[in-house]
C-alpha positions as CSV (number, residue, x, y, z in Angstrom):
1,X,0.0,0.2,0.0
2,X,1.3,3.6,-0.9
3,X,1.9,6.3,1.8
4,X,-0.6,8.2,0.5
5,X,-3.7,5.7,0.3
6,X,-2.5,4.4,3.7
7,X,-3.2,7.9,5.2
8,X,-6.2,8.1,3.9
9,X,-7.4,4.9,5.4
10,X,-6.0,5.9,8.7
11,X,-7.5,9.3,9.1
12,X,-11.1,7.8,7.6
13,X,-10.7,5.4,9.9
14,X,-9.9,7.7,12.9
15,X,-12.6,9.8,12.1
16,X,-15.1,7.0,11.7
17,X,-13.7,5.5,15.2
18,X,-14.4,9.0,17.1
19,X,-17.8,9.4,15.6
20,X,-18.8,5.5,16.5
21,X,-16.9,6.3,20.0
22,X,-19.1,9.0,20.6
23,X,-22.5,7.3,19.7
24,X,-21.4,5.0,23.2
25,X,-23.6,5.9,26.3
26,X,-20.8,5.8,28.6
27,X,-23.5,6.6,31.5
28,X,-24.6,3.2,31.1
29,X,-21.2,1.8,31.8
30,X,-21.8,3.1,35.5
31,X,-23.9,-0.2,36.1
32,X,-21.3,-2.4,34.6
33,X,-18.0,-1.1,34.9
34,X,-16.8,0.0,38.1
35,X,-14.0,2.0,36.6
36,X,-16.5,4.8,35.4
37,X,-14.9,7.9,36.7
38,X,-12.7,10.3,36.4
39,X,-9.7,8.1,35.8
40,X,-11.4,5.3,33.8
41,X,-13.0,7.1,31.1
42,X,-10.5,8.7,30.6
43,X,-7.9,5.6,30.0
44,X,-10.7,4.2,28.0
45,X,-10.8,6.9,25.6
46,X,-7.5,7.6,25.1
47,X,-6.7,4.0,24.6
48,X,-9.2,4.0,21.9
49,X,-8.9,7.0,20.1
50,X,-5.0,7.6,20.7
51,X,-4.6,3.4,20.8
52,X,-6.0,2.1,18.2
53,X,-4.5,4.6,15.3
54,X,-1.5,4.0,16.7
55,X,-1.5,0.0,16.3
56,X,-2.7,0.7,12.5
57,X,0.0,2.9,11.6
58,X,2.7,0.8,13.5
59,X,1.2,-2.3,11.8
60,X,1.3,-0.8,8.0
61,X,4.3,1.2,8.5
62,X,3.1,4.4,7.6
63,X,5.1,7.1,6.8
64,X,5.7,10.0,8.8
65,X,3.7,8.9,12.0
66,X,4.6,12.2,14.0
67,X,2.1,13.8,12.1
68,X,-0.6,11.4,13.9
69,X,0.5,12.8,17.8
70,X,-1.5,16.1,17.5
71,X,-4.1,15.1,15.4
72,X,-4.8,11.9,17.7
73,X,-4.1,14.4,20.9
74,X,-6.7,16.7,19.6
75,X,-9.5,13.9,19.8
76,X,-8.8,12.3,22.7
77,X,-8.8,15.8,25.0
78,X,-11.9,17.1,22.8
79,X,-13.6,13.2,23.9
80,X,-11.9,13.4,27.5
81,X,-12.1,17.2,28.7
82,X,-15.9,18.1,27.2
83,X,-18.5,18.5,29.4
84,X,-16.2,18.2,32.5
85,X,-17.1,21.2,34.4
86,X,-15.4,20.3,38.2
87,X,-12.2,21.6,38.0
88,X,-10.6,18.6,40.2
89,X,-12.1,16.2,38.0
90,X,-11.1,18.1,34.9
91,X,-7.7,18.0,36.4
92,X,-7.5,14.9,37.1
93,X,-9.0,13.9,33.5
94,X,-6.4,15.7,32.0
95,X,-3.8,14.3,33.5
96,X,-4.8,10.3,33.0
97,X,-5.4,11.3,29.0
98,X,-1.6,13.1,29.1
99,X,0.1,10.3,30.5
100,X,-1.7,7.7,29.0
101,X,-0.8,9.3,25.5
102,X,2.7,9.6,26.5
103,X,2.9,6.1,27.3
104,X,1.1,5.0,24.1
105,X,3.9,7.0,21.6
106,X,6.6,5.9,24.0
107,X,5.7,2.7,23.1
108,X,5.2,3.4,19.4
109,X,8.5,5.0,18.5
110,X,10.7,3.0,21.2
111,X,9.2,-0.3,21.4
């Protein structure tokens, strides 16, 4: 697969993942998953919205993968921090997202 086709599929897949992921009613997870709080939700969002594109990019040897870092960071930041009005929850969720993102990209580039 060429680099341009690979990037097109990666960006299209990331967009579709973001839209489909936004349809999941996280409030309903409270009954089934006890970690649905300011730590668990950002962790799950970051793993899905940053981890999945990173795994695809690594598996397909996407050229210039550093371009994907700000794209996934902004998408994940919007998904994790939108709608958080309490300062404490916003702070905790933000740090969970940043640390998880750093670990994912550390694994990507050095793993």
